[in-house]
C-alpha positions as CSV (number, residue, x, y, z in Angstrom):
1,M,37.2,88.1,1.8
2,K,36.7,87.2,-1.8
3,H,39.5,86.8,-4.3
4,S,40.2,90.0,-6.1
5,S,41.0,88.6,-9.5
6,S,38.2,87.9,-12.0
7,Q,39.4,84.3,-12.3
8,G,39.0,83.8,-8.6
9,A,35.6,85.4,-8.7
10,D,34.5,83.0,-11.5
11,H,35.8,79.8,-9.8
12,T,35.7,80.3,-6.0
13,N,32.7,80.5,-3.7
14,S,34.6,81.2,-0.5
15,S,34.3,84.0,2.0
16,D,35.3,85.0,5.4
17,H,32.6,85.5,8.0
18,D,34.0,86.4,11.4
19,G,37.3,84.7,10.7
20,E,35.8,81.7,9.0
21,C,36.8,80.5,5.6
22,V,33.7,78.9,4.1
23,I,33.6,76.7,1.1
24,S,30.0,75.9,0.3
25,T,28.3,73.5,-2.0
26,N,26.7,76.4,-3.8
27,A,29.8,76.8,-5.9
28,R,28.9,77.1,-9.6
29,G,30.1,73.8,-10.9
30,S,28.5,70.8,-12.6
31,F,29.0,67.1,-12.3
32,F,30.6,66.9,-15.7
33,E,33.0,69.8,-15.0
34,V,34.3,68.1,-11.9
35,L,34.4,64.7,-13.7
36,L,36.5,66.0,-16.6
37,V,39.0,67.9,-14.4
38,F,39.6,64.8,-12.2
39,F,39.7,62.4,-15.2
40,K,42.5,64.5,-16.6
41,L,44.3,64.2,-13.3
42,G,43.6,60.5,-13.2
43,L,45.4,60.1,-16.5
44,T,48.4,62.2,-15.5
45,S,49.0,61.9,-11.7
46,F,51.9,59.5,-11.3
47,G,54.1,59.3,-8.3
48,G,51.9,58.4,-5.3
49,P,49.7,60.3,-2.9
50,V,52.3,63.1,-2.1
51,A,52.7,63.8,-5.8
52,H,48.9,63.7,-6.3
53,L,48.5,66.4,-3.6
54,G,51.0,68.5,-5.5
55,Y,49.0,68.1,-8.7
56,F,45.8,69.0,-6.9
57,R,47.3,72.2,-5.5
58,T,48.5,73.3,-8.9
59,E,45.1,72.6,-10.5
60,F,42.6,73.8,-7.8
61,V,44.5,76.5,-5.9
62,E,46.8,78.1,-8.5
63,A,45.0,77.5,-11.8
64,R,41.3,77.2,-11.1
65,R,41.2,78.9,-7.7
66,W,38.4,76.7,-6.4
67,L,39.8,77.2,-2.9
68,D,42.6,79.2,-1.4
69,D,46.0,77.9,-0.1
70,K,45.0,77.9,3.5
71,S,41.8,76.0,2.9
72,Y,43.6,73.5,0.9
73,S,46.3,73.0,3.6
74,D,43.6,72.4,6.2
75,L,41.9,69.9,4.0
76,V,45.1,68.0,3.4
77,A,45.7,67.9,7.2
78,L,42.3,66.3,7.7
79,C,42.8,63.6,5.1
80,Q,46.3,62.8,6.4
81,F,44.7,62.3,9.8
82,L,42.0,59.9,8.5
83,P,42.6,56.2,7.5
84,G,42.3,55.5,3.8
85,P,43.6,57.0,0.6
86,A,44.5,60.6,1.5
87,S,44.8,62.0,-2.1
88,S,41.4,60.5,-3.1
89,Q,39.8,61.9,0.1
90,V,41.1,65.3,-0.7
91,G,39.7,65.0,-4.2
92,I,36.3,63.9,-2.8
93,A,36.2,66.9,-0.5
94,I,37.1,69.3,-3.3
95,G,34.4,67.8,-5.5
96,L,31.9,68.1,-2.7
97,G,32.8,71.8,-2.2
98,R,32.5,72.5,-6.0
99,S,29.3,70.7,-6.9
100,G,27.8,69.0,-3.8
101,W,27.3,65.3,-3.5
102,S,27.4,64.6,-7.2
103,G,30.6,66.5,-7.4
104,A,32.1,64.3,-4.7
105,F,31.2,61.2,-6.7
106,A,32.4,62.8,-10.0
107,A,35.8,63.6,-8.4
108,W,36.3,60.0,-7.2
109,L,35.1,58.5,-10.5
110,G,37.3,60.7,-12.7
111,F,40.4,60.2,-10.6
112,T,40.1,56.4,-10.2
113,L,38.7,55.4,-13.6
114,P,41.9,55.4,-15.8
115,S,43.9,53.1,-13.4
116,T,40.8,51.0,-12.7
117,I,40.3,50.2,-16.4
118,A,44.1,49.5,-16.9
119,L,44.3,47.1,-13.9
120,I,41.2,45.2,-14.6
121,L,42.4,44.6,-18.2
122,F,45.8,43.5,-16.8
123,A,44.1,41.1,-14.4
124,I,42.0,39.6,-17.2
125,G,45.1,39.1,-19.3
126,V,47.0,37.4,-16.4
127,S,44.1,35.1,-15.6
128,H,43.6,34.0,-19.2
129,S,47.2,33.5,-20.1
130,S,49.4,31.1,-18.2
131,V,52.3,32.3,-20.4
132,L,51.8,35.9,-19.2
133,A,51.4,34.8,-15.6
134,Q,54.7,33.0,-15.6
135,S,56.6,35.4,-17.9
136,G,59.8,37.2,-17.0
137,A,58.0,40.5,-17.3
138,I,55.7,39.4,-14.4
139,H,58.8,38.5,-12.3
140,G,60.2,41.9,-13.1
141,L,57.0,43.5,-11.7
142,K,57.3,41.5,-8.6
143,I,60.9,42.6,-8.1
144,V,60.2,46.3,-8.7
145,A,57.5,46.0,-6.0
146,V,60.4,45.3,-3.5
147,A,62.0,48.6,-4.6
148,V,58.8,50.6,-4.4
149,V,57.9,49.3,-0.9
150,A,61.5,49.8,0.3
151,Q,61.3,53.4,-0.9
152,A,58.1,53.9,0.9
153,V,59.5,52.5,4.2
154,S,62.6,54.6,4.1
155,G,60.8,57.8,3.2
156,M,58.1,57.3,5.8
157,A,60.7,56.3,8.5
158,K,62.5,59.6,8.0
159,S,59.4,61.8,8.3
160,L,57.3,59.8,10.8
161,C,60.0,58.3,13.1
162,P,62.2,61.4,13.9
163,D,62.9,60.4,17.6
164,R,63.9,57.4,19.6
165,L,60.4,56.6,20.9
166,R,58.7,56.6,17.5
167,A,61.6,54.6,16.0
168,S,61.1,52.0,18.8
169,V,57.4,51.9,18.1
170,A,58.1,51.2,14.4
171,I,60.6,48.4,15.2
172,A,58.2,46.9,17.8
173,G,55.4,47.1,15.2
174,T,57.5,45.2,12.7
175,L,58.3,42.4,15.2
176,L,54.7,42.1,16.3
177,V,53.4,41.8,12.7
178,L,56.1,39.2,11.8
179,A,55.2,37.2,15.0
180,V,51.4,37.5,14.3
181,P,51.2,37.5,10.5
182,S,47.5,38.4,10.1
183,A,45.2,41.4,10.1
184,I,45.0,41.0,13.9
185,G,48.7,41.6,14.3
186,Q,48.6,44.6,12.0
187,I,45.6,46.3,13.7
188,T,47.1,45.5,17.2
189,A,50.3,47.2,16.2
190,I,48.5,50.3,15.1
191,V,46.3,50.5,18.2
192,L,49.3,50.1,20.5
193,G,51.1,52.7,18.6
194,G,48.3,55.1,19.2
195,V,48.2,54.3,22.9
196,I,52.0,54.8,23.3
197,G,51.8,58.0,21.3
198,Y,49.0,59.4,23.5
199,S,50.6,58.5,26.8
200,M,54.3,59.1,26.1
201,L,54.9,61.5,23.2
202,K,55.5,65.2,23.8
203,L,54.2,67.4,20.9
204,N,53.3,71.0,20.7
205,Q,49.6,71.9,20.0
206,L,48.9,73.2,16.5
207,P,47.9,76.9,16.3
208,T,44.2,77.8,15.8
209,T,43.4,77.8,12.1
210,Q,40.5,78.9,9.9
211,H,37.4,76.7,9.9
212,L,36.1,74.9,6.8
213,T,32.5,73.9,5.9
214,Y,31.3,72.1,2.9
215,G,27.5,72.4,3.3
216,V,27.3,69.2,5.4
217,N,25.5,69.7,8.7
218,K,26.6,67.9,11.8
219,V,23.5,65.7,11.9
220,V,24.1,64.3,8.4
221,A,27.8,64.0,9.2
222,A,27.1,62.1,12.4
223,A,24.8,59.7,10.5
224,L,27.6,59.0,8.0
225,L,30.0,58.2,10.7
226,G,27.4,56.0,12.3
227,I,27.0,54.1,9.0
228,F,30.7,53.7,8.8
229,A,30.9,52.1,12.2
230,I,27.8,49.9,11.7
231,L,29.2,48.5,8.4
232,L,32.6,47.9,10.1
233,V,30.8,45.6,12.6
234,L,27.9,44.3,10.4
235,L,29.8,43.2,7.2
236,P,32.1,40.7,9.0
237,L,29.0,39.3,10.8
238,I,27.1,38.9,7.5
239,A,30.1,37.2,6.0
240,S,30.4,34.8,8.9
241,L,26.7,33.9,8.9
242,T,26.3,33.5,5.2
243,H,29.7,31.9,4.3
244,S,29.3,33.8,1.0
245,P,32.7,34.4,-0.8
246,V,31.3,37.7,-2.1
247,A,30.2,38.9,1.3
248,T,33.6,37.8,2.7
249,F,35.6,39.7,0.0
250,F,33.4,42.8,0.4
251,S,33.9,42.8,4.1
252,D,37.6,42.3,4.0
253,F,38.1,45.1,1.5
254,Y,35.8,47.5,3.4
255,Q,37.9,46.8,6.5
256,A,41.1,47.4,4.6
257,G,39.8,50.8,3.4
258,A,38.6,51.6,6.9
259,L,41.6,50.6,9.0
260,V,44.6,51.5,6.9
261,F,46.7,54.6,7.9
262,G,49.5,55.8,5.6
263,G,48.1,55.3,2.1
264,G,48.1,52.7,-0.5
265,H,51.4,51.0,0.3
266,V,50.2,50.1,3.8
267,V,47.0,48.4,2.5
268,L,49.3,45.7,0.8
269,P,49.6,43.4,3.9
270,L,45.9,43.6,4.8
271,L,44.9,42.7,1.2
272,Q,47.5,40.0,1.0
273,T,46.2,38.2,4.1
274,S,42.7,38.4,2.7
275,V,43.3,36.9,-0.8
276,V,46.4,34.7,-0.7
277,P,46.0,32.3,2.3
278,S,42.4,31.5,1.2
279,G,43.7,30.3,-2.2
280,W,41.8,33.0,-4.1
281,M,45.0,34.2,-5.7
282,S,48.6,33.1,-5.7
283,N,51.2,35.3,-4.1
284,E,53.0,35.6,-7.4
285,T,49.9,36.9,-9.2
286,F,49.2,39.2,-6.2
287,L,52.6,40.8,-6.4
288,A,52.6,41.0,-10.1
289,G,49.4,43.1,-9.9
290,Y,51.0,45.2,-7.2
291,G,53.9,45.9,-9.5
292,A,51.6,46.7,-12.4
293,A,49.7,49.2,-10.1
294,Q,52.9,51.2,-9.8
295,A,52.9,51.8,-13.6
296,V,49.5,53.4,-13.7
297,P,48.5,56.9,-12.6
298,G,46.0,57.6,-9.9
299,P,45.5,56.1,-6.4
300,L,47.1,52.8,-5.5
301,F,43.8,51.7,-3.8
302,T,42.6,50.9,-7.4
303,F,44.8,47.8,-6.9
304,A,41.5,46.4,-5.4
305,A,40.0,46.4,-8.9
306,Y,42.8,44.1,-10.1
307,L,42.2,41.7,-7.2
308,G,38.4,41.8,-7.8
309,A,38.8,41.1,-11.4
310,G,40.8,38.0,-10.4
311,M,38.1,36.7,-8.1
312,P,37.2,33.0,-8.6
313,S,34.5,32.2,-11.2
314,P,31.5,32.9,-11.5
315,F,32.6,36.3,-10.1
316,G,35.6,38.3,-11.1
317,G,36.1,40.3,-14.3
318,W,34.6,43.7,-14.6
319,I,31.8,43.0,-12.0
320,G,34.3,41.7,-9.4
321,G,36.7,44.5,-10.0
322,L,34.2,47.3,-9.7
323,A,32.6,45.6,-6.6
324,L,35.8,45.4,-4.6
325,L,36.9,48.9,-5.8
326,S,33.6,50.2,-4.3
327,A,34.2,48.3,-1.1
328,I,37.6,49.6,-0.4
329,F,36.7,53.3,-1.3
330,L,33.3,53.4,0.6
331,P,34.9,54.1,4.0
332,A,36.8,57.0,2.4
333,F,33.5,58.7,1.4
334,L,31.8,58.1,4.7
335,L,34.8,59.2,6.8
336,V,35.9,62.4,4.9
337,I,32.4,63.7,4.4
338,G,31.3,62.7,7.9
339,T,34.4,64.2,9.6
340,L,34.5,67.6,7.8
341,P,32.1,69.5,10.2
342,F,34.0,68.2,13.3
343,W,37.6,68.4,12.1
344,E,38.6,71.8,13.4
345,A,37.7,71.1,17.0
346,L,39.3,67.7,16.8
347,R,42.6,68.7,15.3
348,Q,43.3,71.3,18.0
349,R,43.5,68.6,20.7
350,V,47.0,67.8,21.8
351,G,46.1,64.2,22.7
352,V,44.8,63.5,19.3
353,Q,48.0,64.8,17.7
354,R,50.1,62.6,20.1
355,S,48.0,59.5,19.4
356,M,48.2,60.0,15.6
357,A,52.0,60.4,15.7
358,G,52.2,57.0,17.5
359,V,49.9,55.5,14.9
360,N,52.0,56.8,12.0
361,A,55.1,55.3,13.6
362,A,53.4,51.9,13.9
363,V,52.4,52.2,10.3
364,V,56.0,52.3,9.3
365,G,56.5,49.1,11.3
366,V,53.6,47.4,9.5
367,L,55.0,48.4,6.2
368,G,58.5,47.2,7.2
369,A,57.1,43.7,7.9
370,A,55.3,43.7,4.6
371,L,58.6,44.6,2.9
372,Y,60.0,41.3,4.1
373,D,56.9,39.1,3.9
374,P,55.3,38.8,1.3
375,V,57.2,41.3,-0.9
376,W,60.8,40.2,-0.4
377,T,60.3,36.5,0.2
378,S,58.2,36.0,-2.9
379,A,60.3,38.0,-5.3
380,I,64.0,37.7,-4.3
381,H,65.4,34.2,-5.0
382,S,68.9,34.9,-6.2
383,K,71.8,37.3,-6.3
384,T,70.5,38.5,-9.7
385,D,67.1,39.3,-8.2
386,F,68.7,41.2,-5.4
387,G,70.8,43.2,-7.7
388,F,67.8,43.9,-9.9
389,A,65.8,45.2,-6.9
390,L,68.7,47.3,-5.7
391,A,69.1,48.9,-9.1
392,A,65.4,49.7,-9.2
393,F,65.6,51.2,-5.7
394,G,68.5,53.4,-6.8
395,L,66.6,54.6,-9.9
396,L,63.6,55.6,-7.7
397,V,65.4,57.1,-4.8
398,Y,68.7,58.6,-6.2
399,A,68.1,59.0,-9.9
400,R,64.5,60.1,-9.1
401,L,63.1,58.6,-12.2
402,P,59.3,58.5,-12.5
403,P,57.9,55.3,-10.9
404,A,56.0,54.4,-14.1
405,L,59.2,54.5,-16.1
406,V,61.1,52.3,-13.5
407,V,58.2,49.8,-13.5
408,M,58.2,49.6,-17.3
409,L,62.0,49.2,-17.3
410,A,61.7,46.4,-14.7
411,A,59.1,44.5,-16.7
412,F,61.2,44.8,-19.9
413,T,64.4,43.7,-18.1
414,G,62.6,40.8,-16.5
415,W,61.5,39.7,-19.9
416,I,65.0,40.0,-21.4
417,L,66.6,38.0,-18.5
418,S,64.1,35.2,-19.0
419,L,65.0,34.7,-22.7
C-alpha cells in the first residue's frame, strides 16, 4: 500500500506484499542527499539517543516520508536490542534503505562529522595547553559529567528496572563491577544479567508485526555477522602478538562498540579502563573530554575521536581520532546491516525478550558503578564540588534545560570559581 500523498510518492519506496512492509535499496536517493540531511541532524541533534530518535522520526517519517511510522518503530526496536549506539544504527539503516550501501555510509558520516570535528579540536587544544588542561573550566566539565551520568542512571533505572528482580540484578551488577573494576567485571555482569533474565523473568511475547527488508539478503547478512565475530576474536589476538599500541587501541575500541548495551553513557567505563590505567591519558583529561562531549550534538560515541586525538605521539591528532572513531563504530555497521534480515523472527521469541530485559537491568548496574568510579571520585573533592554537581543535576532533570546549555554553564562557572 503506497502513501497516497504526492510527497509520500516522491520520497517513499515502500509497499505491502502479502502483509509485508518492504523498504528497498531502490529508493530514489543519492549519497549527497542522505549526507546533507544527516549532516543537518548532526549539527542540531542535542539531548542524547532518545532525543535523536525523536528528531529522526520528525525528519524521515513526518517531513520526508522515507518510511512509515510502523516501519520506523520496528527499526528502533531492532537497534535498541543490539549493542552499540542505537540512534546511529537507526540512521545507518535509514540511509541503507534510502540509497543502498553508500547511503548507509553517508548517514553515519553526516551524523557524526560535526561532533567529531569539535571533539578532535578540543583534544588538540587540551594536549597543547597545560593551562587549558588544568583550568577551572575543565574542572567544571568534569563535575557536569557527574550530573549527566547520574541523570542517565536514574532515568534508565526507572524504565529498565521496574520490578524487584531487575532492581536486584542492577544492584548486583554495580557490586560486581566495583569488586572487579575491569572490562571483565563489566562483561560478566552483563552476561549474568542475560542469564538471570532468560531463566527467571516473566514477560509477555510481543505481537506479530510487519516484516522489514533493506535489500540485504541473508547470505550477505550472515557474512557480515561472521566478520563481526571474527574481528571480536582476532583483533585482541593481533594486539597480544604484536604488542602494537595502535593494534591494542583499535582492538579495545572495537570491543567497546561491540559489547556495550545501553548507548553512549555505558561505554564510559569500558573506555576508561582502556586508556587511563595504561597511562595513555590521565583520568582528569578523560573526564574533561567526556564533559565536553555533552556539549556537542550527535552521538556520544564520537567521544572516541577525542580519545584517539589524544593518543601518544607519533599517533594522535586527526589520524588517531578518525582511526578510533572508525574502530568503535565498525561493529554498529556490521551488526545492524547483518541483523536486519533476521530481526523479525528473532524479536518474536519470548526467551530473547527475557534475556534482553535482564541485560538492560545489568547495564544500569554497570553505569551505576561508573557513576561512583571514575566519575564521582575524580570530580567531587569538596562540598562546593558536590553542590555544583547537584545544581547541574537539578538543571538537567527538573528544570529540563538542554544538556549543551548546562555543560556550557558548568564550564563557565568552573572558570569563575577558579579565579
